[in-house]
Jmol script that loads the backbone (N, CA, C; Angstrom):
load data "model"
ATOM      1  N   MET A   1       0.872  -1.185  -0.023  1.00  0.00           N
ATOM      2  CA  MET A   1       0.009   0.004  -0.001  1.00  0.00           C
ATOM      3  C   MET A   1       0.841   1.263  -0.051  1.00  0.00           C
ATOM      4  N   PHE A   2       0.351   2.321  -0.526  1.00  0.00           N
ATOM      5  CA  PHE A   2       1.001   3.585  -0.473  1.00  0.00           C
ATOM      6  C   PHE A   2       0.823   4.334   0.850  1.00  0.00           C
ATOM      7  N   PRO A   3       1.891   4.973   1.266  1.00  0.00           N
ATOM      8  CA  PRO A   3       1.875   5.761   2.511  1.00  0.00           C
ATOM      9  C   PRO A   3       0.866   6.987   2.453  1.00  0.00           C
ATOM     10  N   THR A   4       0.238   7.250   3.507  1.00  0.00           N
ATOM     11  CA  THR A   4      -0.741   8.386   3.523  1.00  0.00           C
ATOM     12  C   THR A   4       0.044   9.636   3.535  1.00  0.00           C
ATOM     13  N   ILE A   5      -0.718  10.761   3.329  1.00  0.00           N
ATOM     14  CA  ILE A   5      -0.082  11.964   3.294  1.00  0.00           C
ATOM     15  C   ILE A   5       0.541  12.364   4.721  1.00  0.00           C
ATOM     16  N   ALA A   6      -0.122  11.995   5.730  1.00  0.00           N
ATOM     17  CA  ALA A   6       0.409  12.186   7.128  1.00  0.00           C
ATOM     18  C   ALA A   6       1.678  11.460   7.300  1.00  0.00           C
ATOM     19  N   GLU A   7       1.743  10.267   6.839  1.00  0.00           N
ATOM     20  CA  GLU A   7       2.871   9.477   7.082  1.00  0.00           C
ATOM     21  C   GLU A   7       4.119  10.029   6.182  1.00  0.00           C
ATOM     22  N   GLN A   8       3.747  10.517   5.002  1.00  0.00           N
ATOM     23  CA  GLN A   8       4.836  11.117   4.252  1.00  0.00           C
ATOM     24  C   GLN A   8       5.362  12.382   4.869  1.00  0.00           C
ATOM     25  N   HIS A   9       4.448  13.103   5.408  1.00  0.00           N
ATOM     26  CA  HIS A   9       4.787  14.366   6.047  1.00  0.00           C
ATOM     27  C   HIS A   9       5.634  14.099   7.312  1.00  0.00           C
ATOM     28  N   ALA A  10       5.222  13.021   8.145  1.00  0.00           N
ATOM     29  CA  ALA A  10       6.079  12.673   9.293  1.00  0.00           C
ATOM     30  C   ALA A  10       7.524  12.212   8.906  1.00  0.00           C
ATOM     31  N   ALA A  11       7.549  11.419   7.771  1.00  0.00           N
ATOM     32  CA  ALA A  11       8.813  11.000   7.331  1.00  0.00           C
ATOM     33  C   ALA A  11       9.778  12.119   6.938  1.00  0.00           C
ATOM     34  N   MET A  12       9.138  13.119   6.242  1.00  0.00           N
ATOM     35  CA  MET A  12       9.855  14.292   5.810  1.00  0.00           C
ATOM     36  C   MET A  12      10.375  15.028   7.034  1.00  0.00           C
ATOM     37  N   ARG A  13       9.537  15.188   8.148  1.00  0.00           N
ATOM     38  CA  ARG A  13       9.940  15.896   9.290  1.00  0.00           C
ATOM     39  C   ARG A  13      11.046  15.250   9.974  1.00  0.00           C
ATOM     40  N   ARG A  14      10.969  13.854  10.070  1.00  0.00           N
ATOM     41  CA  ARG A  14      12.073  13.174  10.725  1.00  0.00           C
ATOM     42  C   ARG A  14      13.452  13.349   9.967  1.00  0.00           C
ATOM     43  N   LYS A  15      13.297  13.334   8.642  1.00  0.00           N
ATOM     44  CA  LYS A  15      14.480  13.534   7.848  1.00  0.00           C
ATOM     45  C   LYS A  15      15.116  14.913   8.113  1.00  0.00           C
ATOM     46  N   GLU A  16      14.279  15.985   8.174  1.00  0.00           N
ATOM     47  CA  GLU A  16      14.693  17.269   8.431  1.00  0.00           C
ATOM     48  C   GLU A  16      15.339  17.351   9.774  1.00  0.00           C
ATOM     49  N   LEU A  17      14.848  16.727  10.833  1.00  0.00           N
ATOM     50  CA  LEU A  17      15.343  16.739  12.130  1.00  0.00           C
ATOM     51  C   LEU A  17      16.731  16.082  12.284  1.00  0.00           C
ATOM     52  N   GLU A  18      16.821  14.902  11.523  1.00  0.00           N
ATOM     53  CA  GLU A  18      18.105  14.231  11.521  1.00  0.00           C
ATOM     54  C   GLU A  18      19.209  14.988  10.780  1.00  0.00           C
ATOM     55  N   GLU A  19      18.830  15.739   9.710  1.00  0.00           N
ATOM     56  CA  GLU A  19      19.869  16.523   9.028  1.00  0.00           C
ATOM     57  C   GLU A  19      20.186  17.837   9.802  1.00  0.00           C
ATOM     58  N   ALA A  20      19.236  18.271  10.554  1.00  0.00           N
ATOM     59  CA  ALA A  20      19.595  19.617  11.312  1.00  0.00           C
ATOM     60  C   ALA A  20      20.735  19.354  12.279  1.00  0.00           C
ATOM     61  N   ALA A  21      21.694  20.339  12.381  1.00  0.00           N
ATOM     62  CA  ALA A  21      22.781  20.261  13.225  1.00  0.00           C
ATOM     63  C   ALA A  21      22.791  21.550  14.005  1.00  0.00           C
ATOM     64  N   MET A  22      23.240  21.425  15.250  1.00  0.00           N
ATOM     65  CA  MET A  22      23.339  22.558  16.177  1.00  0.00           C
ATOM     66  C   MET A  22      24.555  23.321  15.756  1.00  0.00           C
ATOM     67  N   THR A  23      24.463  24.602  15.694  1.00  0.00           N
ATOM     68  CA  THR A  23      25.634  25.424  15.355  1.00  0.00           C
ATOM     69  C   THR A  23      26.321  25.772  16.696  1.00  0.00           C
ATOM     70  N   PRO A  24      27.591  26.081  16.701  1.00  0.00           N
ATOM     71  CA  PRO A  24      28.323  26.476  17.893  1.00  0.00           C
ATOM     72  C   PRO A  24      27.526  27.603  18.653  1.00  0.00           C
ATOM     73  N   TYR A  25      26.917  28.527  18.024  1.00  0.00           N
ATOM     74  CA  TYR A  25      26.136  29.612  18.560  1.00  0.00           C
ATOM     75  C   TYR A  25      25.085  29.125  19.423  1.00  0.00           C
ATOM     76  N   ASP A  26      24.394  28.043  18.914  1.00  0.00           N
ATOM     77  CA  ASP A  26      23.161  27.479  19.695  1.00  0.00           C
ATOM     78  C   ASP A  26      23.634  26.859  20.975  1.00  0.00           C
ATOM     79  N   THR A  27      24.803  26.183  20.943  1.00  0.00           N
ATOM     80  CA  THR A  27      25.307  25.508  22.078  1.00  0.00           C
ATOM     81  C   THR A  27      25.611  26.536  23.234  1.00  0.00           C
ATOM     82  N   TYR A  28      26.187  27.728  22.797  1.00  0.00           N
ATOM     83  CA  TYR A  28      26.574  28.833  23.648  1.00  0.00           C
ATOM     84  C   TYR A  28      25.295  29.372  24.305  1.00  0.00           C
ATOM     85  N   ARG A  29      24.261  29.533  23.466  1.00  0.00           N
ATOM     86  CA  ARG A  29      22.965  30.124  23.953  1.00  0.00           C
ATOM     87  C   ARG A  29      22.382  29.107  24.963  1.00  0.00           C
ATOM     88  N   LEU A  30      22.489  27.794  24.714  1.00  0.00           N
ATOM     89  CA  LEU A  30      21.996  26.872  25.776  1.00  0.00           C
ATOM     90  C   LEU A  30      22.753  27.026  27.062  1.00  0.00           C
ATOM     91  N   TYR A  31      24.057  27.161  27.017  1.00  0.00           N
ATOM     92  CA  TYR A  31      24.851  27.336  28.150  1.00  0.00           C
ATOM     93  C   TYR A  31      24.517  28.536  28.924  1.00  0.00           C
ATOM     94  N   GLN A  32      24.293  29.707  28.184  1.00  0.00           N
ATOM     95  CA  GLN A  32      23.919  30.913  28.894  1.00  0.00           C
ATOM     96  C   GLN A  32      22.481  30.747  29.571  1.00  0.00           C
ATOM     97  N   ILE A  33      21.666  30.048  28.959  1.00  0.00           N
ATOM     98  CA  ILE A  33      20.238  29.964  29.565  1.00  0.00           C
ATOM     99  C   ILE A  33      20.311  29.130  30.788  1.00  0.00           C
ATOM    100  N   GLU A  34      21.162  27.983  30.721  1.00  0.00           N
ATOM    101  CA  GLU A  34      21.159  27.027  31.899  1.00  0.00           C
ATOM    102  C   GLU A  34      21.943  27.479  33.123  1.00  0.00           C
ATOM    103  N   ARG A  35      22.946  28.315  32.890  1.00  0.00           N
ATOM    104  CA  ARG A  35      23.845  28.590  33.976  1.00  0.00           C
ATOM    105  C   ARG A  35      23.189  29.600  34.982  1.00  0.00           C
ATOM    106  N   GLN A  36      23.641  29.534  36.150  1.00  0.00           N
ATOM    107  CA  GLN A  36      23.240  30.516  37.254  1.00  0.00           C
ATOM    108  C   GLN A  36      23.830  31.853  36.941  1.00  0.00           C
ATOM    109  N   LYS A  37      22.938  32.799  37.063  1.00  0.00           N
ATOM    110  CA  LYS A  37      23.559  34.319  36.750  1.00  0.00           C
ATOM    111  C   LYS A  37      23.666  34.996  38.169  1.00  0.00           C
ATOM    112  N   SER A  38      24.604  35.880  38.234  1.00  0.00           N
ATOM    113  CA  SER A  38      24.810  36.658  39.397  1.00  0.00           C
ATOM    114  C   SER A  38      23.788  37.699  39.545  1.00  0.00           C
ATOM    115  N   ILE A  39      23.599  38.359  40.762  1.00  0.00           N
ATOM    116  CA  ILE A  39      22.636  39.448  40.865  1.00  0.00           C
ATOM    117  C   ILE A  39      23.070  40.644  39.956  1.00  0.00           C
ATOM    118  N   THR A  40      24.301  40.876  39.835  1.00  0.00           N
ATOM    119  CA  THR A  40      24.615  42.048  38.920  1.00  0.00           C
ATOM    120  C   THR A  40      24.292  41.747  37.436  1.00  0.00           C
ATOM    121  N   GLU A  41      24.485  40.545  36.996  1.00  0.00           N
ATOM    122  CA  GLU A  41      24.077  40.157  35.568  1.00  0.00           C
ATOM    123  C   GLU A  41      22.610  40.320  35.406  1.00  0.00           C
ATOM    124  N   VAL A  42      21.840  39.900  36.462  1.00  0.00           N
ATOM    125  CA  VAL A  42      20.303  39.934  36.292  1.00  0.00           C
ATOM    126  C   VAL A  42      19.943  41.369  36.259  1.00  0.00           C
ATOM    127  N   ARG A  43      20.441  42.248  37.115  1.00  0.00           N
ATOM    128  CA  ARG A  43      20.176  43.713  37.141  1.00  0.00           C
ATOM    129  C   ARG A  43      20.458  44.373  35.830  1.00  0.00           C
ATOM    130  N   TYR A  44      21.649  43.981  35.331  1.00  0.00           N
ATOM    131  CA  TYR A  44      22.107  44.555  34.059  1.00  0.00           C
ATOM    132  C   TYR A  44      21.175  44.242  33.024  1.00  0.00           C
ATOM    133  N   ALA A  45      20.825  42.935  32.864  1.00  0.00           N
ATOM    134  CA  ALA A  45      19.791  42.399  31.914  1.00  0.00           C
ATOM    135  C   ALA A  45      18.452  43.227  32.052  1.00  0.00           C
ATOM    136  N   ASP A  46      18.029  43.434  33.322  1.00  0.00           N
ATOM    137  CA  ASP A  46      16.767  44.112  33.543  1.00  0.00           C
ATOM    138  C   ASP A  46      16.882  45.472  33.138  1.00  0.00           C
ATOM    139  N   GLU A  47      17.957  46.176  33.365  1.00  0.00           N
ATOM    140  CA  GLU A  47      18.185  47.559  32.930  1.00  0.00           C
ATOM    141  C   GLU A  47      18.183  47.724  31.442  1.00  0.00           C
ATOM    142  N   GLN A  48      18.905  46.733  30.769  1.00  0.00           N
ATOM    143  CA  GLN A  48      18.925  46.755  29.312  1.00  0.00           C
ATOM    144  C   GLN A  48      17.595  46.648  28.720  1.00  0.00           C
ATOM    145  N   ALA A  49      16.770  45.625  29.248  1.00  0.00           N
ATOM    146  CA  ALA A  49      15.428  45.408  28.741  1.00  0.00           C
ATOM    147  C   ALA A  49      14.575  46.681  28.929  1.00  0.00           C
ATOM    148  N   GLY A  50      14.828  47.287  30.172  1.00  0.00           N
ATOM    149  CA  GLY A  50      14.033  48.585  30.417  1.00  0.00           C
ATOM    150  C   GLY A  50      14.467  49.669  29.363  1.00  0.00           C
ATOM    151  N   ARG A  51      15.710  49.766  29.052  1.00  0.00           N
ATOM    152  CA  ARG A  51      16.075  50.852  28.034  1.00  0.00           C
ATOM    153  C   ARG A  51      15.458  50.574  26.699  1.00  0.00           C
ATOM    154  N   ILE A  52      15.536  49.281  26.336  1.00  0.00           N
ATOM    155  CA  ILE A  52      14.929  48.858  25.045  1.00  0.00           C
ATOM    156  C   ILE A  52      13.438  49.176  24.998  1.00  0.00           C
ATOM    157  N   ALA A  53      12.729  48.941  26.101  1.00  0.00           N
ATOM    158  CA  ALA A  53      11.261  49.165  26.114  1.00  0.00           C
ATOM    159  C   ALA A  53      10.962  50.696  26.157  1.00  0.00           C
ATOM    160  N   ALA A  54      11.885  51.448  26.874  1.00  0.00           N
ATOM    161  CA  ALA A  54      11.656  52.911  26.811  1.00  0.00           C
ATOM    162  C   ALA A  54      12.000  53.511  25.463  1.00  0.00           C
ATOM    163  N   ALA A  55      12.948  52.979  24.782  1.00  0.00           N
ATOM    164  CA  ALA A  55      13.286  53.555  23.376  1.00  0.00           C
ATOM    165  C   ALA A  55      12.107  53.137  22.548  1.00  0.00           C
ATOM    166  N   THR A  56      11.610  51.948  22.640  1.00  0.00           N
ATOM    167  CA  THR A  56      10.528  51.551  21.740  1.00  0.00           C
ATOM    168  C   THR A  56       9.254  52.324  22.058  1.00  0.00           C
ATOM    169  N   ALA A  57       8.942  52.530  23.331  1.00  0.00           N
ATOM    170  CA  ALA A  57       7.772  53.288  23.686  1.00  0.00           C
ATOM    171  C   ALA A  57       7.942  54.755  23.240  1.00  0.00           C
ATOM    172  N   GLY A  58       9.014  55.363  23.307  1.00  0.00           N
ATOM    173  CA  GLY A  58       9.393  56.691  22.899  1.00  0.00           C
ATOM    174  C   GLY A  58       9.133  56.819  21.359  1.00  0.00           C
ATOM    175  N   ALA A  59       9.623  55.880  20.707  1.00  0.00           N
ATOM    176  CA  ALA A  59       9.528  55.886  19.191  1.00  0.00           C
ATOM    177  C   ALA A  59       8.093  55.839  18.728  1.00  0.00           C
ATOM    178  N   LEU A  60       7.313  54.914  19.353  1.00  0.00           N
ATOM    179  CA  LEU A  60       5.889  54.666  19.077  1.00  0.00           C
ATOM    180  C   LEU A  60       5.128  56.028  19.477  1.00  0.00           C
ATOM    181  N   ARG A  61       5.518  56.603  20.576  1.00  0.00           N
ATOM    182  CA  ARG A  61       4.740  57.782  21.039  1.00  0.00           C
ATOM    183  C   ARG A  61       5.002  58.966  20.054  1.00  0.00           C
ATOM    184  N   ARG A  62       6.219  59.086  19.559  1.00  0.00           N
ATOM    185  CA  ARG A  62       6.462  60.081  18.551  1.00  0.00           C
ATOM    186  C   ARG A  62       5.649  59.858  17.254  1.00  0.00           C
ATOM    187  N   LEU A  63       5.613  58.551  16.814  1.00  0.00           N
ATOM    188  CA  LEU A  63       4.882  58.215  15.602  1.00  0.00           C
ATOM    189  C   LEU A  63       3.448  58.519  15.687  1.00  0.00           C
ATOM    190  N   THR A  64       2.801  58.077  16.875  1.00  0.00           N
ATOM    191  CA  THR A  64       1.454  58.297  17.077  1.00  0.00           C
ATOM    192  C   THR A  64       1.139  59.866  17.272  1.00  0.00           C
ATOM    193  N   HIS A  65       2.039  60.466  17.902  1.00  0.00           N
ATOM    194  CA  HIS A  65       1.743  61.918  18.116  1.00  0.00           C
ATOM    195  C   HIS A  65       1.865  62.671  16.730  1.00  0.00           C
ATOM    196  N   ALA A  66       2.706  62.267  15.806  1.00  0.00           N
ATOM    197  CA  ALA A  66       2.808  62.906  14.571  1.00  0.00           C
ATOM    198  C   ALA A  66       1.511  62.539  13.770  1.00  0.00           C
ATOM    199  N   ALA A  67       1.078  61.364  13.953  1.00  0.00           N
ATOM    200  CA  ALA A  67      -0.135  60.910  13.134  1.00  0.00           C
ATOM    201  C   ALA A  67      -1.327  61.671  13.647  1.00  0.00           C
ATOM    202  N   ARG A  68      -1.494  61.857  15.006  1.00  0.00           N
ATOM    203  CA  ARG A  68      -2.481  62.718  15.494  1.00  0.00           C
ATOM    204  C   ARG A  68      -2.567  64.106  15.047  1.00  0.00           C
ATOM    205  N   ARG A  69      -1.408  64.673  14.886  1.00  0.00           N
ATOM    206  CA  ARG A  69      -1.257  66.008  14.457  1.00  0.00           C
ATOM    207  C   ARG A  69      -1.695  66.188  13.005  1.00  0.00           C
ATOM    208  N   GLN A  70      -1.552  65.154  12.216  1.00  0.00           N
ATOM    209  CA  GLN A  70      -1.902  65.289  10.761  1.00  0.00           C
ATOM    210  C   GLN A  70      -3.367  65.208  10.504  1.00  0.00           C
ATOM    211  N   HIS A  71      -4.019  64.487  11.337  1.00  0.00           N
ATOM    212  CA  HIS A  71      -5.626  64.346  11.130  1.00  0.00           C
ATOM    213  C   HIS A  71      -6.245  65.210  12.109  1.00  0.00           C
ATOM    214  N   PRO A  72      -7.197  65.991  11.510  1.00  0.00           N
ATOM    215  CA  PRO A  72      -8.136  66.837  12.395  1.00  0.00           C
ATOM    216  C   PRO A  72      -8.861  66.045  13.393  1.00  0.00           C
ATOM    217  N   ARG A  73      -9.027  66.543  14.551  1.00  0.00           N
ATOM    218  CA  ARG A  73      -9.830  65.861  15.459  1.00  0.00           C
ATOM    219  C   ARG A  73     -11.271  65.910  15.122  1.00  0.00           C
ATOM    220  N   ARG A  74     -11.935  64.756  15.311  1.00  0.00           N
ATOM    221  CA  ARG A  74     -13.311  64.647  15.167  1.00  0.00           C
ATOM    222  C   ARG A  74     -14.111  65.269  16.171  1.00  0.00           C
ATOM    223  N   PRO A  75     -15.198  65.938  15.884  1.00  0.00           N
ATOM    224  CA  PRO A  75     -15.996  66.643  16.907  1.00  0.00           C
ATOM    225  C   PRO A  75     -16.610  65.553  17.832  1.00  0.00           C
ATOM    226  N   ARG A  76     -16.618  65.855  19.077  1.00  0.00           N
ATOM    227  CA  ARG A  76     -17.160  64.969  20.050  1.00  0.00           C
ATOM    228  C   ARG A  76     -18.667  64.804  19.788  1.00  0.00           C
ATOM    229  N   ALA A  77     -19.169  63.601  20.086  1.00  0.00           N
ATOM    230  CA  ALA A  77     -20.657  63.355  19.928  1.00  0.00           C
ATOM    231  C   ALA A  77     -21.367  64.193  20.941  1.00  0.00           C
ATOM    232  N   THR A  78     -22.381  64.808  20.489  1.00  0.00           N
ATOM    233  CA  THR A  78     -23.160  65.685  21.448  1.00  0.00           C
ATOM    234  C   THR A  78     -24.638  65.051  21.496  1.00  0.00           C
ATOM    235  N   ALA A  79     -25.319  65.524  22.420  1.00  0.00           N
ATOM    236  CA  ALA A  79     -26.682  64.968  22.520  1.00  0.00           C
ATOM    237  C   ALA A  79     -27.411  65.226  21.285  1.00  0.00           C
ATOM    238  N   ARG A  80     -28.019  64.211  20.723  1.00  0.00           N
ATOM    239  CA  ARG A  80     -28.714  64.380  19.558  1.00  0.00           C
ATOM    240  C   ARG A  80     -30.211  64.631  19.782  1.00  0.00           C
ATOM    241  N   ALA A  81     -30.781  65.415  18.878  1.00  0.00           N
ATOM    242  CA  ALA A  81     -32.142  65.808  18.893  1.00  0.00           C
ATOM    243  C   ALA A  81     -32.941  64.518  18.512  1.00  0.00           C
ATOM    244  N   PRO A  82     -34.111  64.274  19.107  1.00  0.00           N
ATOM    245  CA  PRO A  82     -34.884  63.160  18.730  1.00  0.00           C
ATOM    246  C   PRO A  82     -35.355  63.083  17.293  1.00  0.00           C
ATOM    247  N   VAL A  83     -35.147  62.027  16.691  1.00  0.00           N
ATOM    248  CA  VAL A  83     -35.434  61.804  15.318  1.00  0.00           C
ATOM    249  C   VAL A  83     -36.971  61.743  15.099  1.00  0.00           C
ATOM    250  N   PRO A  84     -37.568  62.570  14.303  1.00  0.00           N
ATOM    251  CA  PRO A  84     -39.063  62.424  14.152  1.00  0.00           C
ATOM    252  C   PRO A  84     -39.425  61.163  13.487  1.00  0.00           C
ATOM    253  N   PRO A  85     -40.501  60.488  13.883  1.00  0.00           N
ATOM    254  CA  PRO A  85     -40.907  59.260  13.230  1.00  0.00           C
ATOM    255  C   PRO A  85     -41.142  59.425  11.785  1.00  0.00           C
ATOM    256  N   CYS A  86     -40.722  58.376  11.122  1.00  0.00           N
ATOM    257  CA  CYS A  86     -41.017  58.245   9.634  1.00  0.00           C
ATOM    258  C   CYS A  86     -42.556  58.177   9.320  1.00  0.00           C
ATOM    259  N   SER A  87     -42.912  58.643   8.207  1.00  0.00           N
ATOM    260  CA  SER A  87     -44.317  58.647   7.887  1.00  0.00           C
ATOM    261  C   SER A  87     -44.951  57.199   7.844  1.00  0.00           C
ATOM    262  N   SER A  88     -44.039  56.197   7.531  1.00  0.00           N
ATOM    263  CA  SER A  88     -44.490  54.862   7.480  1.00  0.00           C
ATOM    264  C   SER A  88     -44.673  54.308   8.841  1.00  0.00           C
ATOM    265  N   ASP A  89     -44.117  54.961   9.838  1.00  0.00           N
ATOM    266  CA  ASP A  89     -44.248  54.430  11.184  1.00  0.00           C
ATOM    267  C   ASP A  89     -45.546  54.786  11.940  1.00  0.00           C
ATOM    268  N   ARG A  90     -46.256  55.721  11.213  1.00  0.00           N
ATOM    269  CA  ARG A  90     -47.486  56.235  11.816  1.00  0.00           C
ATOM    270  C   ARG A  90     -48.590  55.230  11.628  1.00  0.00           C
ATOM    271  N   MET A  91     -49.511  55.394  12.543  1.00  0.00           N
ATOM    272  CA  MET A  91     -50.719  54.485  12.424  1.00  0.00           C
ATOM    273  C   MET A  91     -51.447  54.912  11.210  1.00  0.00           C
ATOM    274  N   PRO A  92     -52.052  54.061  10.444  1.00  0.00           N
ATOM    275  CA  PRO A  92     -52.766  54.359   9.282  1.00  0.00           C
ATOM    276  C   PRO A  92     -54.064  55.002   9.771  1.00  0.00           C
ATOM    277  N   GLU A  93     -54.557  56.046   9.007  1.00  0.00           N
ATOM    278  CA  GLU A  93     -55.732  56.701   9.319  1.00  0.00           C
ATOM    279  C   GLU A  93     -56.958  55.848   9.101  1.00  0.00           C
ATOM    280  N   THR A  94     -57.868  55.953   9.902  1.00  0.00           N
ATOM    281  CA  THR A  94     -59.099  55.038   9.793  1.00  0.00           C
ATOM    282  C   THR A  94     -59.924  55.605   8.620  1.00  0.00           C
ATOM    283  N   VAL A  95     -60.443  54.859   7.858  1.00  0.00           N
ATOM    284  CA  VAL A  95     -61.315  55.247   6.807  1.00  0.00           C
ATOM    285  C   VAL A  95     -62.771  54.884   7.358  1.00  0.00           C
ATOM    286  N   GLU A  96     -63.547  56.121   7.234  1.00  0.00           N
ATOM    287  CA  GLU A  96     -64.937  55.829   7.653  1.00  0.00           C
ATOM    288  C   GLU A  96     -65.697  55.146   6.566  1.00  0.00           C
ATOM    289  N   ALA A  97     -66.618  54.311   7.005  1.00  0.00           N
ATOM    290  CA  ALA A  97     -67.430  53.529   6.104  1.00  0.00           C
ATOM    291  C   ALA A  97     -68.415  54.503   5.530  1.00  0.00           C
ATOM    292  N   ARG A  98     -68.774  54.327   4.314  1.00  0.00           N
ATOM    293  CA  ARG A  98     -69.717  55.276   3.633  1.00  0.00           C
ATOM    294  C   ARG A  98     -71.083  54.765   3.605  1.00  0.00           C
TER     295      ARG A  98
END
end "model"
wireframe off; spacefill off
backbone 0.3
color backbone group
């Protein structure tokens, strides 16, 4: 019998995994993830993440501020006057019998 599509896909995936090799950089990253870090290293990483977040937020703030300046502000919604009923919504006039 012929293999199903799922079996063919699984075989292709197994072959890809067998051919994949870890690069030296990947092993270094695994080492960095698994090792214990000192308090100073953790603080430095937190500060660095904070600086990146602040820079990103500042850039987005400048972009959105510039976009807001380009578009005129929409008027705020005010209390609307009641809409008069449509003529088709009215009760039909009674016709007197002749």
